[in-house]
Backbone as CSV, one residue per row, in Angstrom:
resi,resn,N_x,N_y,N_z,CA_x,CA_y,CA_z,C_x,C_y,C_z
1,MET,18.267,168.566,71.867,19.046,168.399,72.571,20.493,168.510,72.083
2,ASP,21.549,169.330,72.672,22.613,169.418,72.176,23.442,168.208,72.072
3,LEU,24.049,168.020,70.915,24.653,166.737,70.696,25.856,166.210,71.774
4,SER,26.691,167.535,72.011,27.694,167.229,73.018,27.034,166.722,74.455
5,LEU,25.717,167.389,74.944,25.227,167.016,76.101,24.744,165.437,75.720
6,ILE,24.242,165.123,74.839,23.941,163.738,74.876,25.069,162.732,74.936
7,ILE,26.364,163.130,74.163,27.387,162.225,74.342,27.748,162.112,75.676
8,SER,27.844,163.260,76.535,28.125,163.515,77.939,27.335,162.476,78.683
9,LEU,26.128,162.539,78.488,24.973,161.727,79.205,25.158,160.171,78.808
10,SER,25.475,159.902,77.809,25.676,158.438,77.287,26.888,158.075,77.938
11,VAL,27.964,158.781,78.190,29.233,158.340,78.464,28.996,158.306,80.033
12,PHE,28.326,159.225,80.730,28.076,158.997,82.016,27.468,157.917,82.345
13,LEU,26.263,157.500,81.668,25.303,156.160,81.966,26.226,155.139,81.771
14,LEU,27.054,154.843,80.653,28.116,153.894,80.216,28.826,153.515,81.611
15,ILE,29.413,154.827,81.950,30.267,154.585,83.413,29.564,154.006,84.477
16,VAL,28.289,154.440,84.591,27.713,154.166,85.959,27.146,152.652,85.602
17,ILE,26.685,152.221,84.418,26.547,150.704,84.350,27.804,149.989,84.670
18,ILE,29.058,150.371,83.930,30.166,149.522,84.362,30.496,149.228,85.666
19,LEU,30.446,150.309,86.412,30.581,150.325,87.613,29.693,149.655,88.727
20,LEU,28.344,149.582,88.076,27.419,148.644,88.700,27.873,147.382,88.471
21,ILE,28.052,146.892,87.150,28.296,145.507,86.801,29.702,145.068,87.297
22,TYR,30.641,145.990,87.531,31.854,145.464,88.131,32.084,145.928,89.413
23,ARG,31.218,146.357,90.332,31.630,146.922,91.562,32.077,145.937,92.551
24,ARG,31.788,145.001,92.380,32.376,143.642,93.379,33.882,143.677,93.176
25,ASN,34.457,143.408,91.768,35.756,143.738,91.453,36.552,144.667,91.587
26,ILE,35.857,146.066,91.414,36.426,147.189,91.767,36.725,147.463,93.221
27,HIS,35.528,147.077,94.154,35.776,147.247,95.574,36.771,146.270,96.089
28,LEU,36.954,145.036,95.822,37.991,144.087,96.217,39.157,144.535,95.728
29,GLY,39.220,144.804,94.594,40.716,145.485,94.057,41.160,146.622,94.839
30,VAL,40.272,147.425,95.213,40.671,148.761,95.906,41.166,148.368,97.465
31,ALA,40.139,147.402,98.191,40.581,146.995,99.379,41.973,146.066,99.381
32,ARG,42.145,145.371,98.451,43.340,145.010,98.118,44.748,145.739,98.115
33,MET,44.477,146.584,97.236,45.433,147.505,96.858,45.761,148.404,98.138
34,LEU,44.824,148.647,98.961,45.042,149.624,100.278,45.364,148.868,101.439
35,HIS,44.861,147.928,101.667,45.129,146.813,102.791,45.896,145.645,102.620
36,GLY,46.193,145.119,101.454,46.891,143.633,101.130,45.658,142.787,101.381
37,LYS,46.004,141.605,100.580,45.338,140.407,100.321,45.058,139.789,101.831
38,TYR,46.181,139.820,102.663,46.040,139.084,103.827,45.771,140.103,104.880
39,SER,44.468,140.666,105.174,44.241,141.604,105.905,42.703,141.515,106.393
40,TYR,42.300,142.017,107.482,41.026,142.112,108.045,40.051,142.871,107.081
41,ASP,40.424,144.078,106.629,39.723,144.692,105.818,39.239,144.182,104.443
42,TYR,40.346,143.388,103.825,40.311,142.554,102.542,38.923,141.707,102.749
43,ILE,39.318,140.881,103.599,38.353,139.802,104.230,37.099,140.253,104.616
44,ARG,36.855,141.450,105.095,35.502,142.043,105.635,34.677,142.267,104.102
45,VAL,35.363,142.816,103.090,34.876,143.132,101.903,34.603,142.061,101.246
46,PHE,35.438,141.009,100.931,35.213,139.865,100.460,34.015,138.984,100.869
47,LYS,33.814,138.999,102.260,32.863,138.454,103.068,31.271,139.240,102.573
48,LYS,31.316,140.248,102.354,30.248,141.345,102.088,29.677,140.844,100.813
49,TYR,30.496,140.401,99.943,29.748,139.895,98.541,29.757,138.524,98.545
50,THR,30.278,137.445,99.506,30.165,136.061,99.164,29.715,135.498,100.531
51,ASN,29.656,136.197,101.788,29.375,135.470,103.095,30.242,134.303,103.369
52,LYS,31.589,134.484,102.852,32.961,133.546,103.155,33.992,134.156,102.865
53,SER,34.849,133.428,103.848,36.445,133.825,103.726,36.962,133.470,102.174
54,PRO,37.778,134.412,101.589,38.317,133.989,100.797,39.691,132.806,101.037
55,PHE,39.901,132.844,102.359,41.024,131.453,102.655,40.308,130.746,103.556
56,PRO,41.009,129.456,103.584,40.519,128.377,104.639,40.820,129.014,105.974
57,TYR,40.145,128.482,106.836,40.256,129.015,108.343,41.424,128.029,108.913
58,CYS,42.491,128.864,109.789,43.379,128.076,110.317,42.818,127.596,111.998
59,ILE,41.757,128.490,112.366,41.400,128.155,113.645,39.706,128.467,113.510
60,LYS,38.962,127.838,114.064,37.648,128.029,114.128,36.930,128.210,115.384
61,ASP,37.822,128.144,116.596,37.264,128.740,117.787,37.161,130.165,117.961
62,GLU,36.418,130.678,118.770,36.443,131.884,119.183,37.494,132.423,119.888
63,ILE,38.317,133.438,119.020,39.764,133.752,119.330,40.237,134.042,120.882
64,MET,39.283,134.740,121.389,39.776,135.363,122.983,39.606,134.044,123.749
65,SER,38.685,133.314,123.783,38.748,132.134,124.528,39.691,131.147,124.252
66,TYR,40.184,131.000,123.064,41.086,130.393,122.628,42.525,130.867,123.011
67,LEU,42.847,132.068,123.106,44.055,132.840,123.534,44.214,132.555,124.913
68,HIS,43.124,132.853,125.763,42.801,132.871,127.228,43.618,131.505,127.876
69,LEU,43.536,130.546,127.134,43.589,129.166,127.529,45.445,129.472,128.297
70,THR,46.223,129.914,127.563,47.409,130.188,128.066,47.588,130.689,129.425
71,GLU,47.044,131.873,129.263,47.073,132.731,130.566,46.361,132.163,131.870
72,LYS,45.228,131.558,131.680,44.591,131.007,132.746,45.364,129.640,133.269
73,LYS,46.044,129.074,132.263,46.681,127.745,133.007,48.210,127.885,133.424
74,ARG,48.469,129.346,133.342,50.157,129.420,133.447,50.461,129.000,135.001
75,ASN,49.677,129.381,136.012,50.152,129.181,137.362,49.604,127.742,137.608
76,MET,49.056,126.834,136.957,48.228,125.669,137.293,48.992,124.541,136.907
77,THR,50.123,124.481,136.157,50.750,123.495,135.516,52.145,123.202,135.718
78,ASP,52.809,122.086,135.463,54.325,122.235,135.704,55.021,123.135,134.552
79,HIS,56.035,123.414,135.380,57.150,124.416,134.536,58.615,123.727,134.433
80,PHE,59.172,123.970,133.274,60.427,123.663,133.030,61.157,124.846,132.404
81,PHE,62.448,124.561,132.375,63.270,125.976,132.186,64.360,125.502,131.262
82,THR,64.855,126.444,130.399,65.510,126.121,129.319,66.766,127.613,129.056
83,LEU,67.793,127.546,128.897,68.926,128.312,128.584,68.745,128.787,126.853
84,LYS,68.062,127.915,126.196,68.247,128.125,124.600,67.479,129.481,124.355
85,GLU,67.796,129.788,123.065,67.153,130.974,122.427,65.693,130.753,122.064
86,PRO,64.649,131.001,122.428,63.280,130.800,121.777,63.211,131.043,120.409
87,LEU,63.064,130.192,119.569,62.686,130.226,118.113,61.553,129.302,117.975
88,PHE,60.790,129.861,116.638,59.781,129.099,116.358,60.001,128.912,114.791
89,GLU,60.150,127.812,114.641,60.380,127.286,112.908,61.728,128.192,112.803
90,ASN,62.579,128.174,113.517,64.019,128.820,113.790,63.865,130.182,113.264
91,LEU,62.723,131.044,113.713,62.613,132.305,113.751,62.648,132.912,115.183
92,PRO,63.130,134.013,115.348,62.847,134.723,116.553,61.691,135.373,116.575
93,PHE,61.094,135.773,117.909,60.047,136.552,118.105,60.222,138.044,117.354
94,HIS,59.232,138.890,117.219,59.482,140.179,116.268,60.147,139.986,114.765
95,THR,60.114,138.606,114.296,60.357,138.696,113.010,59.397,139.358,112.236
96,PRO,59.613,140.145,111.273,58.710,140.751,110.576,57.920,139.834,109.482
97,VAL,56.472,139.978,109.326,55.529,138.880,108.492,56.226,138.881,107.041
98,VAL,56.801,140.189,106.451,57.333,139.625,105.243,58.352,138.773,105.165
99,ASN,58.953,138.690,105.989,60.199,137.825,106.379,59.754,136.163,106.335
100,ILE,58.645,136.156,106.934,57.748,134.789,107.132,57.274,134.205,105.925
101,ARG,56.920,135.201,105.175,56.223,134.619,103.717,57.300,134.635,102.957
102,LYS,58.288,135.390,103.186,59.594,135.269,102.128,60.102,133.735,102.253
103,LYS,59.955,132.958,103.477,60.807,131.829,103.912,59.736,130.776,103.341
104,HIS,58.308,130.952,103.952,57.328,129.847,103.859,56.298,130.147,102.706
105,GLY,56.365,131.215,102.038,55.502,131.456,100.770,54.105,131.686,101.344
106,GLU,52.992,131.511,100.433,51.759,131.988,100.655,51.334,131.182,101.677
107,PRO,50.441,131.567,102.745,49.782,130.711,103.517,48.769,129.939,103.204
108,GLU,48.773,128.714,103.719,47.773,127.737,103.266,46.434,127.762,103.854
109,CYS,46.389,128.824,104.948,45.237,129.012,105.848,45.256,130.280,106.387
110,PHE,44.171,130.992,106.817,44.465,132.423,107.222,43.307,133.085,108.012
111,ASN,43.521,133.622,108.941,42.560,134.276,109.854,42.861,135.697,110.376
112,SER,41.847,136.470,110.266,42.162,137.793,110.923,41.153,138.518,111.786
113,TYR,41.590,139.047,112.746,40.805,139.573,113.889,40.983,140.878,114.290
114,ILE,39.991,141.566,114.680,40.194,142.815,115.397,40.053,142.564,116.512
115,ILE,40.914,142.994,117.665,40.862,142.967,119.104,41.178,144.280,119.758
116,LYS,40.074,144.999,120.364,40.271,146.140,120.764,40.960,147.025,119.980
117,GLY,40.524,147.139,118.915,41.014,147.908,117.910,42.324,147.653,116.900
118,PHE,42.932,146.582,117.201,44.083,146.305,116.596,43.920,144.814,116.042
119,GLU,44.752,144.720,114.917,44.458,143.548,113.899,45.578,142.542,114.156
120,LEU,44.950,141.306,114.579,45.847,140.014,114.928,45.659,139.153,113.496
121,ASN,46.466,138.764,112.901,46.448,137.634,111.875,47.235,136.487,112.004
122,ALA,46.461,135.192,111.674,47.185,134.094,111.763,47.361,133.334,110.188
123,LEU,48.893,133.078,110.100,49.200,132.807,108.842,49.368,131.260,108.958
124,GLY,48.903,130.364,108.189,49.042,128.956,108.571,49.789,127.819,107.439
125,TYR,50.382,126.925,107.991,51.231,126.240,107.037,50.976,124.782,107.301
126,PHE,51.087,123.979,106.422,51.179,122.443,106.964,52.393,121.759,106.565
127,LYS,52.850,120.821,107.486,54.210,120.233,107.093,54.148,118.654,107.760
128,ASP,55.079,117.966,107.475,54.966,116.497,108.101,56.326,116.848,109.002
129,ASP,56.048,116.543,110.452,57.007,116.343,111.684,56.488,115.433,112.723
130,LEU,57.330,115.060,113.242,57.064,114.608,114.455,56.334,113.071,114.282
131,GLY,56.535,112.502,113.077,55.706,111.404,112.491,54.330,111.662,112.156
132,THR,53.985,112.603,111.893,52.608,113.291,111.633,52.522,114.565,110.923
133,SER,51.510,115.033,110.371,51.010,116.176,109.691,50.688,117.125,111.008
134,VAL,51.396,118.510,110.776,51.373,119.295,111.530,51.093,120.679,111.026
135,LYS,50.185,121.400,111.670,49.459,122.726,111.238,50.662,123.711,111.869
136,VAL,51.213,124.637,111.148,52.018,125.556,111.731,51.389,126.774,111.586
137,ILE,51.208,127.740,112.767,50.463,128.965,112.330,51.397,129.940,113.137
138,PHE,51.607,131.172,112.366,52.610,132.384,112.840,51.223,133.301,113.130
139,TYR,51.432,133.825,114.404,50.522,135.022,114.623,51.098,136.308,114.686
140,ILE,50.598,137.132,113.793,51.355,138.295,113.497,50.473,139.567,114.141
141,PHE,50.972,140.414,114.943,50.851,141.530,115.715,51.610,142.617,115.200
142,LEU,51.153,143.697,114.938,51.619,144.854,114.215,52.769,144.489,113.324
143,ASN,52.295,143.672,112.402,53.271,143.164,111.441,54.859,142.317,111.747
144,GLU,54.414,141.742,113.071,55.634,141.119,113.663,55.108,139.875,114.491
145,LEU,55.810,138.923,114.319,55.675,137.415,114.983,55.639,137.717,116.498
146,VAL,54.522,137.426,117.046,54.192,137.549,118.702,53.781,136.123,119.268
147,MET,53.466,135.199,118.189,53.129,133.957,118.919,53.227,132.817,117.754
148,GLY,53.476,131.492,118.122,53.733,130.585,117.075,52.988,129.500,117.596
149,GLU,52.706,128.534,116.904,51.744,127.404,117.437,51.770,126.292,116.407
150,TYR,51.980,124.976,117.012,51.988,123.597,116.407,50.444,123.095,116.874
151,ILE,49.777,122.619,115.699,48.555,121.808,116.019,48.851,120.500,115.400
152,ILE,49.032,119.547,116.571,49.265,118.137,115.914,48.417,116.938,116.498
153,THR,48.248,116.001,115.327,47.261,114.819,115.815,48.240,113.731,115.948
154,PRO,47.998,113.434,117.279,48.953,112.136,117.661,48.373,110.796,116.783
155,THR,49.167,109.814,116.630,49.005,108.856,115.927,49.470,107.492,116.862
156,LYS,49.321,106.261,116.446,49.520,105.092,116.958,50.928,105.026,117.151
157,LYS,51.809,105.616,116.144,53.258,105.560,116.159,53.792,106.762,116.667
158,ASN,53.274,107.676,117.191,53.785,108.844,117.880,52.532,109.427,118.848
159,ASP,52.864,109.013,120.028,51.658,109.352,120.935,52.132,110.947,121.643
160,THR,51.146,111.165,122.632,51.565,112.483,123.155,52.645,112.690,123.617
161,ARG,53.048,111.431,124.583,54.270,111.263,125.389,55.566,111.477,124.316
162,GLN,55.441,110.880,123.616,56.582,111.033,122.661,56.720,112.387,121.903
163,ILE,55.507,112.964,121.582,55.475,114.426,121.304,56.004,115.394,122.114
164,ALA,55.597,115.160,123.456,56.026,116.001,124.565,57.661,115.707,124.601
165,SER,58.304,114.691,124.575,59.633,114.186,124.770,60.648,115.227,123.563
166,ALA,59.916,114.883,122.310,60.478,115.430,121.201,60.638,117.264,121.634
167,ILE,59.719,117.870,121.839,59.384,119.284,122.118,60.357,119.667,123.166
168,MET,60.565,118.819,124.339,61.427,119.131,125.534,62.879,119.274,124.922
169,ASN,63.172,118.291,124.112,64.508,118.192,123.583,64.977,118.918,122.735
170,ARG,63.925,119.747,121.699,64.250,120.531,120.964,64.608,121.888,121.980
171,ALA,63.978,121.983,122.717,63.733,123.345,123.753,65.111,123.179,124.615
172,GLY,65.938,122.048,124.771,66.901,121.846,125.692,66.609,121.632,126.937
173,VAL,65.539,120.967,127.094,64.866,120.615,128.557,65.096,118.788,128.669
174,GLU,65.672,118.511,129.809,66.091,117.273,129.939,64.996,116.716,131.173
175,SER,64.086,115.807,131.037,63.349,115.255,132.055,62.722,113.924,131.688
176,GLN,62.305,113.333,132.778,61.751,111.864,132.413,60.417,112.164,132.800
177,LEU,59.797,113.257,133.154,58.202,113.296,133.330,57.835,113.923,131.847
178,TYR,56.940,113.695,131.555,56.042,114.081,130.330,54.627,114.329,130.398
179,PRO,54.231,115.218,131.110,52.760,115.521,131.612,51.864,115.917,130.284
180,ASP,50.811,116.117,130.406,49.705,116.295,129.282,49.670,117.885,128.838
181,ARG,50.449,118.585,130.128,49.955,119.908,130.048,51.409,120.408,130.780
182,PHE,52.014,121.651,130.218,53.243,121.991,130.915,53.790,123.327,130.171
183,PHE,54.405,123.938,130.854,55.065,125.250,130.200,56.713,124.911,130.318
184,ILE,57.146,125.496,129.158,58.680,125.759,129.493,59.123,127.085,129.031
185,ASP,59.719,127.443,130.113,60.026,129.110,130.557,61.592,129.423,129.641
186,TYR,61.726,130.390,128.999,63.262,130.905,128.386,63.510,132.074,129.298
187,GLN,64.756,132.151,129.442,65.379,133.694,130.164,64.556,134.834,129.741
188,ASP,64.093,135.015,128.519,63.686,136.212,128.155,62.222,136.539,128.773
189,LYS,61.650,135.351,129.292,60.139,135.219,129.791,59.375,134.971,128.678
190,SER,59.836,134.526,127.670,58.764,133.848,126.605,58.786,132.384,127.054
191,SER,57.818,131.871,126.330,57.332,130.606,127.064,56.777,129.458,125.727
192,ILE,56.855,128.095,126.074,56.276,127.110,125.184,55.167,126.866,126.258
193,TYR,53.855,126.530,125.791,52.745,125.955,126.539,52.081,124.735,125.965
194,PHE,52.430,123.559,126.309,52.212,122.235,125.570,50.719,121.810,126.388
195,TYR,49.847,121.417,125.676,48.680,120.792,126.063,48.025,119.753,125.307
196,GLU,47.539,118.976,125.722,46.743,117.778,125.166,45.001,118.283,125.275
197,THR,44.594,118.241,124.169,42.995,118.315,124.131,42.039,117.416,124.071
198,GLY,42.446,116.134,123.870,41.751,115.150,123.798,41.640,114.540,122.369
199,PHE,41.913,115.728,121.383,41.698,115.221,120.025,43.290,115.663,119.292
200,SER,44.019,116.941,119.982,45.059,117.160,119.303,45.985,117.605,120.320
201,VAL,47.267,117.792,120.045,48.203,118.465,120.930,48.459,119.850,120.450
202,ILE,48.664,121.015,121.299,48.926,122.087,120.941,50.005,122.596,121.787
203,VAL,51.041,123.127,120.881,52.260,123.573,121.305,52.571,124.980,120.570
204,ARG,52.431,125.998,121.841,52.042,127.378,121.753,53.396,128.074,122.310
205,TYR,53.999,128.873,121.224,55.196,129.620,121.504,54.695,131.236,121.606
206,ILE,54.838,131.556,122.764,54.428,132.967,123.263,55.323,133.842,123.814
207,ASP,55.177,135.016,123.432,56.334,136.269,123.784,55.644,137.146,124.825
208,TRP,55.910,136.792,126.012,55.261,137.424,127.161,55.711,139.011,127.467
209,THR,56.798,139.305,126.801,57.421,140.522,126.826,56.749,141.620,126.114
210,ASN,55.927,141.194,125.070,55.106,142.101,124.066,53.907,142.765,125.068
211,LYS,54.084,143.697,125.746,53.234,144.327,126.788,51.710,144.539,125.854
212,ILE,51.876,145.227,124.679,50.565,145.589,124.222,49.937,144.505,123.833
213,PHE,50.143,143.312,123.202,49.512,142.105,123.042,49.211,141.313,124.072
214,MET,50.080,141.508,125.212,49.491,140.830,126.328,48.204,141.396,126.764
215,GLU,48.314,142.895,126.809,47.008,143.412,127.324,45.656,143.168,126.460
216,LEU,46.094,143.094,124.922,44.802,142.681,124.351,44.194,141.575,124.715
217,ILE,44.872,140.365,125.147,44.283,139.042,125.090,43.985,139.018,126.514
218,LYS,43.928,139.880,127.597,43.706,139.779,128.985,41.987,139.507,128.780
């Protein structure tokens, strides 16, 4: 056999062996380069090899049922109104995800979903606020902030009523009533949805003006 052919075959076999040995790292590297670490496609490839997500989950519920809670209860609860600008963590809706990560750093938990062909990502962080530990979640759709959420565990020092009062004060609402479930509506049609689950308090900031996102979660 010709020496050059033997060398070519040897090189080819060596390349095949290297690809087989390192196929996981290569596949993950390509997925990360093409889609970014915080993406549905990267997580899908990672799960293919490990059967788990590379990140802790921010939310463990089925996402559509979880999101539907806001729409279903919109006409069944108390509503308050405010003239203040809607801000979540001092950021307006439509803030690019790159600005969120620049301000808050790498997320401490992360979920990614495909809903009707569109990607929805949830970036989560933890902080101390309202006298307890709070999970802060930014929901990103088309690379922009469309919804924000606080998940709060009440304590003996800070019960649901006190949390509701603090949220109302921050939103510019004056009230002597602090129901377990209510909406605060802004002039631009965005809202805060406050509700108590029995285990935690959810405070959800949502932009109703984003028609594409609203259609997805119906």
